[in-house]
C-alpha positions as CSV (number, residue, x, y, z in Angstrom):
1,X,117.6,-194.9,24.3
2,X,117.5,-191.1,24.7
3,X,119.1,-190.6,21.3
4,X,116.7,-193.1,19.7
5,X,113.6,-191.3,21.2
6,X,114.9,-187.8,19.9
7,X,112.6,-186.1,17.4
8,X,114.1,-186.3,13.9
9,X,113.8,-183.2,11.8
10,X,113.1,-183.2,8.1
11,X,115.9,-182.2,5.6
12,X,113.5,-179.5,4.4
13,X,113.6,-177.8,7.8
14,X,117.4,-177.8,7.6
15,X,117.4,-176.1,4.2
16,X,114.9,-173.4,5.4
17,X,117.2,-172.6,8.3
18,X,120.3,-172.2,6.0
19,X,118.6,-170.1,3.4
20,X,118.4,-166.4,4.1
21,X,115.8,-164.2,2.3
22,X,117.2,-161.8,-0.2
23,X,117.4,-158.1,0.6
24,X,115.1,-155.4,-0.7
25,X,115.9,-152.1,-2.2
26,X,113.3,-149.6,-3.5
27,X,112.5,-145.9,-3.6
28,X,109.0,-144.7,-2.8
29,X,107.1,-141.7,-4.2
30,X,108.6,-139.3,-1.6
31,X,112.1,-140.0,-2.7
32,X,113.0,-142.1,0.3
33,X,115.2,-145.1,-0.4
34,X,114.5,-148.1,1.8
35,X,117.1,-150.9,2.1
36,X,116.1,-154.2,3.9
37,X,118.7,-156.7,4.8
38,X,118.6,-160.1,6.7
39,X,121.5,-161.4,8.8
40,X,122.3,-163.6,11.7
41,X,123.5,-161.9,14.9
42,X,126.1,-163.2,17.4
43,X,123.4,-165.3,19.2
44,X,122.6,-167.2,16.1
45,X,119.2,-165.5,15.5
46,X,118.0,-164.2,12.2
47,X,117.5,-160.4,12.3
48,X,116.0,-157.9,9.8
49,X,117.8,-154.6,9.2
50,X,115.9,-151.7,7.6
51,X,117.6,-148.5,6.5
52,X,115.8,-145.5,5.1
53,X,117.8,-142.8,3.3
54,X,116.5,-139.5,1.9
55,X,118.7,-137.6,-0.4
56,X,118.3,-133.8,-0.5
57,X,120.0,-131.7,-3.2
58,X,121.8,-128.7,-1.7
59,X,123.2,-125.9,-3.9
60,X,126.2,-124.1,-2.7
61,X,128.0,-121.1,-4.2
62,X,131.7,-121.9,-4.7
63,X,134.6,-120.2,-6.4
64,X,134.8,-120.5,-10.2
65,X,138.2,-122.3,-10.0
66,X,136.6,-124.9,-7.6
67,X,133.7,-125.5,-9.9
68,X,136.0,-125.8,-12.9
69,X,138.2,-128.3,-11.1
70,X,135.3,-130.6,-10.5
71,X,134.7,-130.9,-14.3
72,X,138.2,-132.1,-15.1
73,X,138.6,-135.5,-16.7
74,X,139.8,-138.3,-14.4
75,X,143.0,-140.2,-15.0
76,X,144.7,-143.4,-13.8
77,X,142.4,-146.1,-12.4
78,X,139.5,-143.6,-12.3
79,X,139.8,-142.8,-16.0
80,X,136.4,-142.8,-17.7
81,X,134.3,-142.5,-14.5
82,X,131.8,-139.7,-14.0
83,X,132.8,-136.5,-12.4
84,X,132.7,-136.2,-8.6
85,X,134.0,-138.5,-5.9
86,X,133.4,-142.2,-6.0
87,X,131.8,-143.4,-2.8
88,X,133.5,-146.7,-3.2
89,X,137.0,-145.3,-3.0
90,X,136.6,-141.8,-1.5
91,X,135.3,-140.7,1.9
92,X,133.8,-137.2,1.8
93,X,134.2,-135.4,5.1
94,X,132.7,-132.2,6.5
95,X,133.7,-128.9,5.0
96,X,136.1,-126.9,7.2
97,X,135.9,-123.1,6.7
98,X,138.8,-120.9,7.4
99,X,138.0,-117.5,8.7
100,X,140.6,-114.8,8.3
101,X,140.3,-111.4,10.1
102,X,142.4,-108.4,9.3
103,X,143.3,-107.9,13.0
104,X,144.4,-111.5,13.6
105,X,147.8,-110.7,15.1
106,X,149.8,-112.2,17.9
107,X,148.0,-113.1,21.0
108,X,150.2,-110.9,23.2
109,X,148.3,-108.2,25.0
110,X,149.0,-104.6,24.0
111,X,151.1,-102.5,26.4
112,X,149.4,-99.8,28.4
113,X,150.5,-96.2,28.3
114,X,152.3,-96.6,31.6
115,X,154.1,-99.7,30.4
116,X,155.2,-98.1,27.2
117,X,156.6,-95.1,29.1
118,X,158.6,-97.5,31.4
119,X,159.9,-99.4,28.4
120,X,161.0,-96.2,26.7
121,X,162.8,-95.0,29.9
122,X,164.5,-98.4,30.2
123,X,165.8,-98.2,26.6
124,X,167.0,-94.7,27.2
125,X,169.0,-95.8,30.2
126,X,167.0,-93.8,32.7
127,X,166.8,-96.7,35.2
128,X,163.9,-98.4,36.9
129,X,160.7,-96.4,37.8
130,X,160.4,-96.4,41.6
131,X,157.7,-94.7,43.6
132,X,159.0,-92.1,46.1
133,X,156.3,-93.1,48.7
134,X,156.1,-96.9,48.8
135,X,159.1,-97.7,46.7
136,X,156.9,-99.7,44.3
137,X,157.3,-100.3,40.6
138,X,155.0,-97.4,39.5
139,X,154.9,-93.6,39.2
140,X,154.4,-91.6,42.4
141,X,151.4,-89.9,41.0
142,X,149.6,-93.3,40.5
143,X,150.6,-94.7,43.9
144,X,147.6,-96.4,45.6
145,X,149.0,-95.4,49.0
146,X,149.6,-91.7,48.3
147,X,146.8,-90.7,50.7
148,X,148.1,-92.7,53.6
149,X,151.9,-92.3,52.9
150,X,152.0,-88.7,51.8
151,X,154.6,-87.9,54.3
152,X,157.1,-90.6,53.4
153,X,158.9,-88.9,50.5
154,X,161.5,-87.5,52.8
155,X,161.7,-90.5,55.2
156,X,165.2,-91.6,54.1
157,X,166.8,-88.4,55.5
158,X,167.1,-87.5,59.2
159,X,165.4,-84.4,60.5
160,X,167.0,-81.1,60.1
161,X,170.0,-80.4,62.3
162,X,170.6,-84.2,63.0
163,X,173.0,-86.5,61.3
164,X,172.8,-90.3,61.1
165,X,174.2,-90.7,64.7
166,X,171.5,-88.5,66.2
167,X,173.8,-85.5,66.9
168,X,173.4,-82.0,65.5
169,X,175.2,-81.6,62.2
170,X,177.7,-78.8,61.9
171,X,176.6,-75.8,60.0
172,X,177.8,-75.4,56.5
173,X,180.4,-72.8,55.5
174,X,179.2,-69.4,54.7
175,X,178.1,-68.9,51.2
176,X,179.5,-66.1,49.0
177,X,177.7,-62.8,49.3
178,X,176.9,-62.6,45.6
179,X,177.0,-64.9,42.6
180,X,180.0,-64.6,40.4
181,X,180.7,-65.8,37.0
182,X,177.0,-65.8,36.0
183,X,176.2,-69.0,38.0
184,X,172.9,-69.4,39.7
185,X,172.9,-69.4,43.5
186,X,169.8,-70.6,45.4
187,X,168.2,-68.0,47.7
188,X,169.1,-70.2,50.7
189,X,172.8,-69.8,49.9
190,X,172.8,-66.1,49.1
191,X,174.2,-63.4,51.4
192,X,172.2,-61.8,54.2
193,X,172.2,-64.9,56.5
194,X,168.8,-66.0,55.2
195,X,168.1,-69.7,55.8
196,X,166.1,-72.1,53.7
197,X,162.8,-70.9,52.4
198,X,159.5,-72.0,53.9
199,X,157.4,-74.7,52.4
200,X,154.5,-73.5,50.3
201,X,152.1,-76.3,51.3
202,X,152.6,-76.0,55.1
203,X,152.1,-72.7,57.0
204,X,154.7,-71.9,59.6
205,X,157.7,-73.6,58.1
206,X,158.9,-76.7,56.4
207,X,158.2,-80.4,57.2
208,X,161.3,-80.3,59.6
209,X,159.3,-78.2,62.0
210,X,157.0,-81.1,62.8
211,X,156.9,-82.4,66.4
212,X,159.5,-85.1,66.4
213,X,160.2,-87.8,69.0
214,X,163.6,-89.4,69.5
215,X,163.2,-93.1,70.2
216,X,166.3,-94.9,71.6
217,X,167.1,-98.4,72.9
218,X,165.6,-100.1,69.9
219,X,166.9,-103.3,68.3
220,X,169.0,-103.1,65.2
221,X,166.4,-105.2,63.3
222,X,163.7,-102.6,63.8
223,X,162.3,-101.2,60.5
224,X,160.5,-98.0,59.6
225,X,157.2,-99.8,59.1
226,X,157.5,-101.4,62.6
227,X,157.7,-98.0,64.3
228,X,155.0,-96.6,62.0
229,X,152.6,-99.4,63.2
230,X,153.7,-98.9,66.8
231,X,153.1,-95.1,66.9
232,X,150.4,-94.9,64.3
233,X,147.7,-95.6,66.9
234,X,148.2,-92.2,68.6
235,X,147.9,-90.1,65.5
236,X,149.0,-89.5,61.9
237,X,152.7,-90.2,61.5
238,X,154.3,-87.9,59.0
239,X,157.6,-89.8,58.6
240,X,159.9,-92.2,60.4
241,X,163.7,-92.3,60.2
242,X,165.8,-95.1,61.6
243,X,169.5,-94.4,62.1
244,X,171.6,-97.0,60.2
245,X,175.3,-97.6,59.6
246,X,176.3,-96.3,56.1
247,X,178.2,-99.5,55.2
248,X,176.4,-102.3,56.9
249,X,172.9,-100.7,56.9
250,X,172.3,-102.1,60.3
251,X,170.3,-100.2,62.8
252,X,172.1,-98.0,65.4
253,X,169.5,-98.3,68.1
254,X,167.7,-94.9,67.7
255,X,165.0,-93.5,65.4
256,X,163.0,-90.3,64.9
257,X,159.2,-90.3,64.6
258,X,157.5,-87.1,63.3
259,X,153.8,-86.4,63.9
260,X,151.6,-83.9,62.2
261,X,149.9,-83.0,65.5
262,X,151.8,-82.0,68.6
263,X,149.1,-83.4,70.9
264,X,149.4,-86.8,69.3
265,X,153.2,-86.7,69.7
266,X,152.8,-85.8,73.4
267,X,150.4,-88.6,74.0
268,X,152.7,-91.1,72.2
269,X,155.6,-90.0,74.4
270,X,153.7,-90.5,77.6
271,X,152.3,-93.9,76.6
272,X,155.4,-95.4,74.9
273,X,158.2,-94.1,77.2
274,X,159.4,-97.0,79.4
275,X,157.3,-99.6,77.5
276,X,158.9,-102.9,76.5
277,X,159.3,-103.6,72.8
278,X,161.3,-106.4,71.2
279,X,162.8,-107.4,74.6
280,X,164.0,-103.8,75.2
281,X,162.7,-100.9,77.2
282,X,162.0,-97.9,74.9
283,X,163.2,-94.4,75.8
284,X,161.0,-91.8,74.1
285,X,161.8,-88.1,74.4
286,X,161.4,-84.9,72.5
287,X,164.0,-84.5,69.7
288,X,166.3,-81.6,70.9
289,X,169.7,-80.3,70.0
290,X,172.6,-81.8,71.9
291,X,173.1,-78.6,74.0
292,X,169.6,-78.9,75.5
293,X,169.7,-82.7,76.3
């Protein structure tokens, strides 16, 4: 009964639904091309699509060989067609411009003057550049710690008159009275019993005349920087020497700490003598020859 009572549509309505209006294509007075199309979307509805295209003629200056190549006659399946690309078979992309600069070399950064000098020294077999103050990989004149570590350039040698065991070293044999054979003899080794000359930059003697403390009963793992940090709170430390074994380089349990000010050295001895450090009791005394100990 429901199917019998359904409204019957005319055959003309079915034909109208099947027929689709024809598209339109025209160009107006402004040169704009309008294209109208009709289609059915995914939902089964009839939709109208309108496209407007405006062509603008652009002139570009190209190389003569490029302009001449565009006028060549086509061959193959394109033989007889007009010059230029065919939109049906060719897709024209955007122009990609290549810029060449005269300085377009490798992207590696140029070496600085210091790096070039190091490279030249390495090629000449001069060895590695090592700072005398902080032992870094740079020149001593450009050391960033030269103001605070100015007294470390002689820290690897014990104070004068003391060997690596802490005992006074034996005096050297007497030098000849005069040079023979035309060889140069330093003033300190010439006759007359004159010793080493005085330092130019320090009045009253060389750096070995600084007030020096002898620190004993330290562990074999103690380093120069550890003692510098430990005694640096009492005054400016000129240098630190730790006695080590020549073969194993292990500490021998003693060290020498030189101050620039005697009052600072006296204060450090009073405060640090008998103090515990690294599970040991420090013994701090003035550095003296063996006969006076």
